[in-house]
BAVEX-640541 format. One line per field, with one value per residue: y, z, x of N, C-alpha, C in turn. Coordinates in steps of 0.1 Angstrom, whole numbers, plus 5000, padded with zeros to 4 digits. Layout:
% BAVEX-640541
n_yy Y_...
n_zz Z_...
n_xx X_...
ca_yy Y_...
ca_zz Z_...
ca_xx X_...
c_yy Y_...
c_zz Z_...
c_xx X_...
***
This chain:
% BAVEX-640541
n_yy 4988_5022_5051_5082_5116_5139_5166_5199_5227_5260_5290_5315_5332_5333_5317_5309_5291_5288_5292_5319_5343_5372_5405_5433_5468_5497_5531_5564_5597_5632_5630_5611_5577_5547_5513_5490_5460_5432_5406_5385_5375_5354_5354_5328_5324_5341_5335_5349_5374_5393_5400_5420_5415_5435_5436_5437_5441_5435_5463_5474_5452_5435_5423_5408_5415_5391_5370_5340_5331_5313_5316_5319_5331_5354_5384_5398_5431_5463_5494_5527_5537_5556_5576_5558_5533_5505_5492_5461_5444_5422_5416_5402_5385_5366_5347_5324_5325_5311_5311_5333_5340_5357_5351_5356_5354_5327_5314_5320_5307_5281_5278_5280_5258_5238_5242_5234_5207_5197
n_zz 5000_4991_5006_5011_5011_5031_5019_5028_5028_5026_5032_5034_5029_5052_5082_5115_5135_5115_5106_5104_5088_5101_5089_5098_5101_5111_5117_5119_5124_5126_5153_5163_5167_5150_5146_5122_5111_5088_5065_5040_5010_4984_4952_4941_4914_4901_4910_4909_4918_4947_4975_5003_5036_5060_5095_5129_5164_5199_5221_5229_5220_5209_5183_5167_5134_5109_5126_5134_5139_5154_5148_5172_5178_5160_5143_5116_5104_5090_5075_5063_5034_5014_4999_4982_4986_5007_5033_5045_5075_5097_5130_5154_5181_5199_5200_5194_5198_5176_5164_5169_5154_5126_5091_5076_5095_5102_5079_5077_5100_5094_5071_5085_5101_5081_5070_5091_5092_5068
n_xx 5008_5006_5021_5006_5012_4995_4977_4979_4961_4972_4959_4970_5002_5018_5013_5001_5023_5042_5077_5097_5120_5133_5135_5151_5149_5165_5158_5167_5158_5158_5165_5147_5141_5132_5121_5117_5101_5100_5091_5102_5085_5071_5054_5031_5028_5047_5077_5101_5103_5106_5086_5075_5062_5049_5056_5045_5052_5046_5050_5083_5097_5125_5141_5168_5182_5178_5171_5154_5120_5093_5059_5035_5011_4990_4977_4961_4962_4951_4959_4953_4969_4968_4943_4932_4943_4952_4973_4985_4994_5011_5004_5024_5016_5025_5055_5082_5117_5138_5164_5190_5211_5224_5221_5245_5265_5261_5268_5295_5304_5299_5317_5341_5340_5340_5365_5382_5378_5389
ca_yy 5000_5034_5061_5095_5128_5147_5180_5209_5240_5272_5301_5327_5329_5332_5313_5306_5278_5290_5297_5330_5350_5386_5415_5444_5481_5508_5544_5576_5610_5643_5626_5601_5563_5537_5500_5483_5446_5427_5392_5383_5364_5353_5350_5315_5325_5347_5334_5356_5387_5392_5410_5420_5417_5443_5429_5445_5433_5443_5474_5470_5439_5437_5411_5411_5412_5377_5360_5331_5329_5305_5324_5312_5338_5366_5389_5407_5444_5471_5509_5535_5542_5568_5576_5546_5520_5501_5483_5451_5440_5411_5418_5390_5386_5356_5340_5317_5328_5299_5313_5347_5342_5361_5341_5358_5348_5312_5310_5321_5297_5269_5278_5278_5244_5229_5244_5227_5193_5193
ca_zz 5000_4990_5016_5005_5020_5032_5014_5038_5021_5034_5025_5035_5028_5065_5092_5129_5135_5106_5111_5094_5091_5103_5083_5107_5096_5121_5111_5128_5117_5135_5167_5166_5163_5147_5142_5113_5108_5077_5061_5025_5005_4969_4947_4936_4899_4897_4921_4907_4924_4962_4981_5017_5044_5072_5108_5141_5176_5211_5225_5236_5214_5202_5176_5157_5120_5105_5135_5129_5149_5151_5152_5180_5177_5152_5138_5104_5105_5079_5077_5050_5028_5009_4997_4974_4989_5021_5035_5055_5082_5107_5144_5160_5195_5206_5191_5200_5191_5172_5161_5168_5145_5112_5081_5072_5106_5101_5067_5081_5110_5086_5064_5094_5105_5070_5069_5101_5089_5057
ca_xx 5000_5014_5018_5004_5012_4982_4978_4974_4959_4975_4952_4979_5016_5023_5003_5005_5031_5053_5090_5100_5133_5130_5143_5150_5155_5165_5158_5168_5155_5156_5167_5138_5145_5122_5125_5107_5103_5093_5095_5102_5076_5071_5041_5031_5029_5060_5086_5114_5101_5105_5077_5077_5050_5053_5054_5045_5053_5043_5060_5096_5102_5138_5145_5179_5181_5182_5166_5143_5110_5081_5047_5025_4998_4991_4965_4963_4956_4953_4958_4952_4982_4964_4928_4927_4950_4954_4985_4982_5006_5008_5008_5028_5013_5033_5064_5094_5129_5144_5178_5193_5223_5221_5225_5259_5273_5259_5276_5310_5307_5299_5329_5352_5339_5345_5380_5389_5377_5398
c_yy 5012_5044_5074_5106_5135_5161_5189_5222_5251_5284_5314_5323_5326_5328_5310_5292_5279_5295_5307_5336_5365_5395_5428_5457_5491_5521_5554_5589_5620_5639_5615_5587_5554_5524_5494_5469_5442_5413_5392_5372_5364_5350_5336_5315_5330_5346_5340_5369_5385_5403_5409_5422_5424_5435_5440_5436_5441_5453_5468_5457_5443_5424_5415_5408_5398_5366_5352_5329_5320_5314_5315_5318_5351_5371_5398_5420_5452_5486_5515_5540_5555_5567_5564_5533_5518_5493_5474_5447_5430_5416_5405_5391_5378_5349_5333_5321_5315_5300_5328_5350_5346_5351_5343_5352_5332_5307_5310_5310_5283_5267_5275_5263_5234_5230_5236_5212_5189_5199
c_zz 5000_5001_5008_5015_5020_5028_5024_5030_5031_5027_5025_5034_5042_5075_5105_5128_5125_5112_5100_5098_5091_5096_5092_5100_5107_5114_5121_5119_5127_5150_5172_5160_5161_5143_5134_5111_5096_5074_5046_5021_4990_4965_4941_4921_4895_4909_4920_4915_4939_4967_4996_5025_5057_5085_5119_5153_5188_5214_5232_5231_5207_5196_5166_5143_5117_5115_5129_5141_5145_5156_5159_5178_5169_5147_5126_5106_5092_5083_5063_5046_5022_5006_4990_4978_5004_5022_5046_5062_5093_5121_5151_5175_5203_5196_5200_5191_5188_5171_5160_5158_5131_5102_5077_5083_5105_5090_5071_5091_5103_5078_5073_5098_5094_5068_5079_5099_5079_5060
c_xx 5009_5010_5017_5005_4999_4985_4972_4973_4962_4969_4961_4993_5022_5012_5009_5012_5043_5066_5094_5114_5129_5140_5141_5156_5154_5167_5159_5167_5152_5156_5157_5143_5133_5128_5114_5111_5095_5098_5093_5093_5077_5057_5042_5034_5043_5070_5100_5114_5099_5096_5079_5064_5055_5048_5054_5045_5048_5054_5072_5101_5115_5143_5156_5175_5186_5177_5155_5133_5099_5069_5038_5011_5000_4978_4969_4955_4958_4953_4958_4965_4979_4949_4923_4933_4952_4967_4982_4995_5002_5013_5011_5026_5022_5042_5075_5106_5136_5159_5181_5204_5218_5227_5240_5268_5272_5268_5291_5313_5308_5312_5341_5352_5344_5360_5387_5388_5387_5411
***
């Protein structure tokens, strides 16, 4: 008897339980500091173009750039961008930090470990 994998329909690109990599951008203007978070996504039809979904976290959240998190609880919100367009973002209410190390650091660490083997 053949084993078949059960197909799970994911209606959204990002769902609770998913592990995502955080892109963090820190901005300073006129003495004010802001931190913005987003995650990269791709369309199913055109996977050559990268799109970004804005993320929001509870106040005083500090997640480093390149960190990987598992989303435990989230809500999608929207705000008006202008008179004709809205922008949507995910408010991550609860998450687990999986890996703090940025991908560049992980690559360098891997290269060093391979160099010591050979």
